[in-house]
C-alpha positions as CSV (number, residue, x, y, z in Angstrom):
1,M,0.0,0.0,0.0
2,S,1.4,3.4,-0.9
3,R,2.0,6.2,1.6
4,R,-0.9,8.2,0.1
5,T,-3.2,5.3,0.2
6,I,-2.3,4.6,3.9
7,E,-3.0,8.2,4.8
8,A,-6.3,8.2,2.9
9,T,-7.4,4.9,4.5
10,V,-6.5,6.0,8.0
11,A,-8.2,9.4,7.5
12,E,-11.4,7.5,6.6
13,W,-11.2,5.5,9.8
14,V,-10.5,8.5,11.9
15,E,-13.5,10.4,10.4
16,E,-15.6,7.4,11.4
17,I,-14.1,7.4,14.9
18,V,-14.8,11.1,15.5
19,A,-18.2,11.2,13.8
20,G,-20.8,12.5,16.2
21,S,-18.3,14.2,18.5
22,D,-16.9,17.8,18.4
23,L,-13.5,16.4,17.3
24,E,-12.3,17.3,13.8
25,L,-9.7,15.4,11.8
26,I,-7.1,18.0,10.6
27,D,-4.5,15.8,8.9
28,V,-2.9,12.4,8.6
29,E,0.8,11.9,7.8
30,Y,2.7,8.7,7.3
31,V,6.4,9.8,7.2
32,K,9.8,8.4,7.7
33,E,12.0,10.3,10.2
34,H,15.5,9.1,10.8
35,E,15.1,5.3,10.4
36,S,11.6,5.0,11.8
37,W,8.1,5.3,10.2
38,I,5.6,7.5,12.0
39,L,1.8,7.6,11.5
40,R,0.6,11.0,12.7
41,V,-3.0,12.0,13.2
42,F,-3.8,15.6,14.0
43,L,-7.1,16.4,15.7
44,D,-8.8,19.6,16.9
45,K,-12.0,20.8,18.5
46,P,-13.4,24.1,19.6
47,G,-11.4,25.2,22.6
48,G,-8.6,22.7,21.7
49,I,-8.1,19.0,22.3
50,D,-6.7,17.5,25.5
51,L,-4.8,14.3,26.4
52,D,-8.0,12.3,27.0
53,D,-9.2,13.2,23.4
54,C,-6.0,12.0,21.9
55,Q,-5.8,8.9,24.1
56,S,-9.4,7.9,23.2
57,V,-9.0,8.2,19.5
58,S,-5.5,6.6,19.7
59,Q,-6.9,3.5,21.4
60,I,-9.7,3.0,18.9
61,L,-7.5,3.6,15.9
62,D,-4.7,1.4,17.2
63,Q,-7.2,-1.5,17.5
64,K,-8.5,-0.9,13.9
65,L,-4.9,-0.8,12.6
66,D,-4.2,-4.1,14.4
67,E,-7.3,-5.7,12.9
68,E,-6.9,-4.4,9.3
69,D,-3.0,-4.3,9.2
70,P,-2.7,-1.9,6.3
71,I,0.9,-0.9,7.1
72,P,3.8,-3.3,6.5
73,G,6.6,-3.3,9.1
74,S,6.8,-1.4,12.3
75,Y,5.8,2.2,12.9
76,S,4.8,4.5,15.7
77,L,1.3,6.0,16.0
78,E,1.0,9.6,17.3
79,V,-2.3,11.3,17.9
80,S,-2.1,15.0,18.7
81,S,-3.1,18.6,18.3
82,P,-2.0,20.4,15.1
83,G,-0.5,23.1,17.2
84,L,-0.5,26.9,16.8
85,E,0.6,26.7,13.2
86,R,-2.1,24.2,12.2
87,P,-2.3,23.3,8.5
88,L,-5.1,24.6,6.3
89,K,-6.3,21.7,4.2
90,K,-10.0,22.0,3.6
91,E,-11.8,24.8,1.7
92,A,-13.7,25.5,4.9
93,D,-10.4,26.2,6.7
94,F,-9.7,29.1,4.4
95,Q,-13.1,30.7,5.3
96,R,-12.9,29.8,9.0
97,F,-9.5,31.4,9.6
98,A,-10.1,34.6,7.6
99,G,-8.5,37.5,9.5
100,R,-5.6,35.3,10.6
101,S,-2.0,35.5,9.5
102,V,-1.0,32.6,7.2
103,E,2.0,31.2,5.4
104,I,1.4,29.7,2.0
105,R,3.7,27.8,-0.4
106,T,2.7,27.2,-4.0
107,Y,3.8,24.6,-6.5
108,R,4.8,27.2,-9.0
109,G,5.5,30.9,-8.9
110,I,2.9,33.6,-8.6
111,H,3.9,37.2,-8.6
112,G,7.5,35.9,-9.0
113,R,7.6,33.8,-5.9
114,K,6.4,30.6,-4.2
115,R,6.2,31.6,-0.6
116,F,3.8,34.1,0.9
117,T,3.0,35.4,4.4
118,G,0.0,37.6,4.8
119,M,-3.5,38.0,6.2
120,L,-6.0,35.4,5.0
121,E,-9.1,37.1,3.6
122,G,-11.1,34.0,2.7
123,L,-11.9,31.9,-0.3
124,Q,-13.7,33.0,-3.5
125,D,-14.2,30.9,-6.6
126,Q,-11.6,28.3,-5.7
127,N,-9.0,31.1,-5.0
128,V,-7.6,31.9,-1.6
129,L,-7.7,35.7,-1.0
130,L,-4.5,36.9,0.7
131,K,-3.6,40.4,1.8
132,W,0.0,40.6,0.8
133,E,2.3,43.6,0.5
134,G,-0.6,46.0,0.7
135,E,-2.8,44.4,-1.9
136,T,-5.2,41.4,-2.1
137,I,-4.0,38.7,-4.3
138,E,-5.7,35.5,-5.4
139,I,-3.9,32.1,-5.1
140,P,-5.7,29.2,-6.9
141,L,-6.4,26.4,-4.5
142,E,-4.9,23.8,-6.9
143,L,-1.5,25.7,-6.8
144,I,-1.2,25.5,-3.0
145,A,1.4,23.0,-1.9
146,K,1.1,23.9,1.8
147,A,-0.8,26.4,3.9
148,N,-0.8,26.9,7.6
149,L,-1.6,29.5,10.3
150,A,1.4,31.7,11.2
151,M,2.4,32.6,14.7
152,E,1.2,36.1,15.4
153,L,3.6,38.0,17.6
């Protein structure tokens, strides 16, 4: 099973696990760090998640992973908060966090660059609206390689 397939499968399972609760799946990553594979699940909820939330989802997911065994070899499972610089993945995220400072990386250059830091103004017609260097620019969703909230100082 490919890395992307593993991430998509685990995301489906986590969505089922958190359905009916106030928990929200933010992201799933299956990455190799140093010599070890790590399966990371990021969750959030209004007011933030706590250790009990992580532990509850981790126990249920761990059981499902043992039953289905989609991942060859050994790996570590981590269930946690996305942190202060949470990723923006879904279209709704770009609306929900309007008014916040964000960092965006694109697959190809726009306005002569691939990295932007500015104020998120929302989403319109599949374009992220970003206040950048005094003007509002549009960044097509399909060109966004990575977007996350930026720490505001």
